[in-house]
N, C-alpha and C positions, 0 to 999 in steps of 0.2 A: 347231304348226298349230292354229288354233281349231277347235272342233267345235260344231255346233248340233244340237238335238234336235227331232224331229217326232213328233207322235202324231195320232190321230184324235179328234175329238169326236163322240160318238155322239148320236143324236136321242132315243133312249129306253134303258131299262135292259135290254132284251133283249141277250142274248149267244149265241154260238154254242154254249156248253155249257149254258146256261140260256135257252132261247128262251122268249119271251112272245108266242105267235102272236096272242092276242086283245087285246094291249095297244095303246096309241095308237101310230100311225106316228111322230108327233112329240110329245113331251113337252117343252114349253118350259122348264119348271122344271128337268128333269133336264139338258137341253142347257146351260142357263146354268151350273148347278152344275158340270157337267163341264168347261166351257170356263174357269171361274174356277179350277178346281183346276189345270188345265194351266198357267195363267198364274202361279198363286201357287207352284207347284212348279218353276218355271223352264224349262218347255218353250218353245222358240223359235217353233215352227210347229205349226199343226194342219191337216191335210188333210181337206178335205170331198170325199168320193169322189162318183162318178157311176155310176149304172146306170139303165137305162131305166124301171124301176118304182119307184125310190127317191125320198127326199125331195130337193128341189131344193137343190143346194149353194150357189147365189147367195143365196137368203134365209137359209139356215142360216149362211152365212158372214157376212153382214151383222148377223145377231143376235149371233154370237160376238164380232165386232168391237166391237159396242156395249156388251158387258158385260166386256170386258178391256182391259188397258192396254198390253201389250207382245207379246202373242201375235200372230204373223203368220198370215194366213188364206190357205191354199192352195186355190183353186177348181180342181176337176178339170173339164176342159172337153173334150167331143168336138166337133170342128169341124162335124159335120153338124147340130148342135142350135141353134147361134146364128150368124147372119150376122157376119163379122168386124168390119164397121164398128160394129155393135150391141155386140159383145163388147168392142171397144176403149173405148167410152163406159161400159159397165157396170164394166169393171175399174178404169178410171180414177176413176169416181165412188165405188167402194168404197175405192180407194187414198186418195182425199181424205177420205172419212168417217172412215177408220181412221188417218189421218195417217201414210200410208206403209207399211201393213202388208198390202198385196195382193200375192198371188203367183198365177200361173196355171200349172196342170199339164195338159199335153195328153195326150190319149188318142187316138191315130190310129184305134184300134178293132181288138181282137184276135180277135173272133168275128163271123162272117158273120151268124149267127142273132141275136146281140144287136144289131147294127147295123140289121138288117132290121126290128126291132120299131119303130124310129122312121124308117123309110122311107129307109134308106141302103143302097144296093146296089152301091157301088163295090168294086172288088177291093182287096186289101190294098195292092198297089203304088200304086193310084190314091189310096187313103186317105192314104198318106205324101206323095204328091205334093201333095195338097190341103192337108195340115198345113203343108208347107213354104211354100206361098203364103200360107196363113192368118197364119203367124207374121210373115212379111214385111210384110203389110198392118197388122197390129197395130203393129209398130215404126214404120212410116211414119205411121200415124194419131197415134201419141203424140208424135212429134217434129215433124211438119209444121206450120208456121205458116200455110201457104197451102192452099187446096182442091187436091185432086188426083184424078186418074183412075186407074182400074185396068183393064187388059184382059188377064186371065190365062186359064189353062186352066179353072179352076174358079170363078173370081169376076170379075165385070165390073160397074163402076159408074162414074159420072160426077160430077166436082165435089163430092166429099165433103169436108166441113169439119168437124173435130172441135174444139170449144172446151173439152173437159174434159181437163185435162193431169194426168199422173201427179204425185203429191204432191211426191216428191224429185227432180224433173227431167223427163227426157224419156222415161223408160221405167219398166217394171215387170218384175220377174224372171219369166222364162219357163223352165218345166220341161218336159222331154220324158222319157219312160220307154220301155223296151223292151229286147229282146235280140237283135233281128234285124239284119241288115246295113242295111236301110232306116232302123231306128231309129238305128243308130250315125251313118249319114250325116246324117240331118236333125238330130238332137240335137247331134251333134258339131260341125256347122257353124253352128247357130243358137241353141242353148239356153244359158242361163246355169247351168242345173242339169240333171244327167242322173240319172234314178232307176233303180235296179237292185233286184231281189229278192235275198234272202239266199242266196248261193251260197258254197261254201268259198273260202278265201283264194286259192288257185291260180286257180280259174276266175274269180273276181272281178277278179284282177289282170290276166287275159287280156282281160276285157271293157273294163276301164279303158284298157288299151293301145289297143284298137281305137277307142274313143271319142276319146282324144287324137290318134291317127292321122288320124281324120276332121276333127278341128278343125284340124290342121296342114294337110291337104290343102286345106281350104277357105280357107287363108290367114290363119287367125286367129293373133293373137299372144297371146291368152289361152286358157284351157281351161274347159269347164263344170265346175262343182263337182259332186262325185260324192255321190249320195244312195243309201244302201243300207238295206234294211228287214228287220227281224226280229221274231219273236214270243217274247220272253223269258219263261221260266217259272221264277221265282225262289222260294226260300224260304231260311231261316236257314242250313241246312246243306246239303251236297251230297246226302246220303241223303234229307232231306226234300224237296228240290227234285225229285229223280227220282221219289219217290212222288207228288208233285203232278203231274208230267208224265203219268205213266201214268194217273191219275185223269182228267186233262184229255182224254187221247186217248180213254179210255172214254166219257166224256160227249159229246165231239165226235162220235164214231162213233154213239152211240145217237141223238143228235139227228138226224143225217142219215138213219139208218135208219128213223127214225119219221116222216120227211117233214116235220120241224118247221123246216127250213132251205130256202131257195130251191133249186129243182130245175133241172137243165139240161133243154133241149128233148129230147123223144124222138129216139132215134138221132143225138144229138149227137156221140157217139164222143169220141175223144181231143181235148184242147183244141187250137186252131188256133194260138194265139200261142206264139212261140218260147220266151218266158220260162218258161211252164208246161212246155213240152216239156223244156227243159233241166233244170228242178227234178226232174221225174219221172225223167230219166235219172241224175241225180246221186244220187237217193234209191236207186237199185238198187246202189250202190257200198257202202252201209252205213248203218245207222241212225244212228250218231254219227260225225261228221267234225269235223276240227280239234279245237279245244279244247272246244267245247260245242254245236256244231250238231247238231240232232236232226230226222230227216227223216220219221218215221212220220206226223206231221201233214200233210205234203205229200201222201203217198199216200193217206191217209184221206179227203182233201178233193179229190183229183185235181188238185191245184195250181192250182185255179181262184181265184187270188188270192194275195196275199202269204201265205206259209204255213210258212216255215222257222222252227222253233222254236230257241231258244237256252236250254239248261237248266243251272242251277247255283246256287250261293250268289250273293249280290251281288258278292262279289270276283271270282268266276269270270266272271260277266256283264261286269263292268267290264274285266277283262283281256281278254276276247273282243272287246269294242267297241274297245279300244285297238289290237288287232291290225288292225282295219279302218282305224282313223285312221292307223296307220302305213303303210297301202297308199296313203293319199291320199283317203280318204272324209272329207268335211267335214260331211256332213249324215247323222245316224243316226236312222232311223225306228224306234221301238219301241212296240209295242201288244201287250197280251196277250189272254187269253181270258176273264178276269173283268175286263171293260174298265176301269171306273173304279177298283177296288181295285188293280189292276195298275198302272195310271197313277200312283196315289198312292205305291205301293211304289217304282216307278222314281224318282219325284221325291224320294223320302226317302233311298234307298240307292244309286241308280246314277248319276243325273246329277251330284250333288255330288261322288261319288268319282272319276268321269271327270274332271271339271274340275279337281279338286284334284291328280290325277296329271299332268294336262297342264301345270298351273301349276308343279308341282314340277320337271317336265322343263325348263321354260323357264327357271326360276331356276337349275338346275344348268348349263344351257347358257351362260347369261349369266356365272355365276360362273367357269366354265371359261374363257370368253373373256377376262374380266378378268384372270384369272391369267396368260394368255398375254401379254396387254398389259403387265403388270407386269414379266414376265420380259424382254420385248423392251426396255422402258424402262429396266430394270436393267442 
């Protein structure tokens, strides 16, 4: 099975373990350098994340597309921030400018406090209902050659006509992430890609089964591609990798204690989103799980974001990634804590080795098949 790799392209050199509080919010030279490295080292996608106080993913994504040749740009989008007819045109325009390299990743909204910062006061159930409607509008806007009306629960408009078509046909890949029943239902029924955070193999398999069941219940004959995210910490040997992991954890903990990273609102309590809750529960089962998953980074950050580390030598990381490929994960997102240097290390030592291993498997399967054919013919 083919596998593709995702990373983030960051706006500046600040990291979670070496924050630069006084640095520029957006450093254009750094962003371009970062994106070109991802492109040169064979990453397939870069996610441009969204948060209420962060840099705009649309302009970041357009800049990345302009300085790269192959890298697909995933725009993280909260449905409360852009009206769907506008988003349809924006995404199709980016897709045209990048010659088919636009992808959209939807965030229904996992925190009431974060949603309220930009005037969104819907309940979680309502947010997923709005997301479902939003995706359907996008798809119709991209494929419809005639003006159309929409009279839904969350959006109403008359005689909308979209003249900007996606580059490679009538649609753009749509991704949905989450770990709740609502996420499984909406993503399973409508998404091209479904994003998961890094859980152990058993729990990941259980989630994939639920996503596929939702797709089947919706009458789909295909399934969403599964995207899973990790934070690998690698070094030349296992011993060096674990030493690096503990240094990383110390630096991460110190940065947060010093208030150098974004803080949660007062009295925010435990995270509302099910994905974070699941990670925290899994972390209670042990620091190290499966081949190389490491959960102290989850507990240190309160699981407020993708935070599951994967620790080991390049070969251990490769073998761990292949475990998830064997589960059916076609998109592997990896980013570290020393952002640019880690991305380069992955490009040198992880991506080529995973692809080589999969090519070897494919050759063995073909050779075995050819041998069977020869026996039958003989």
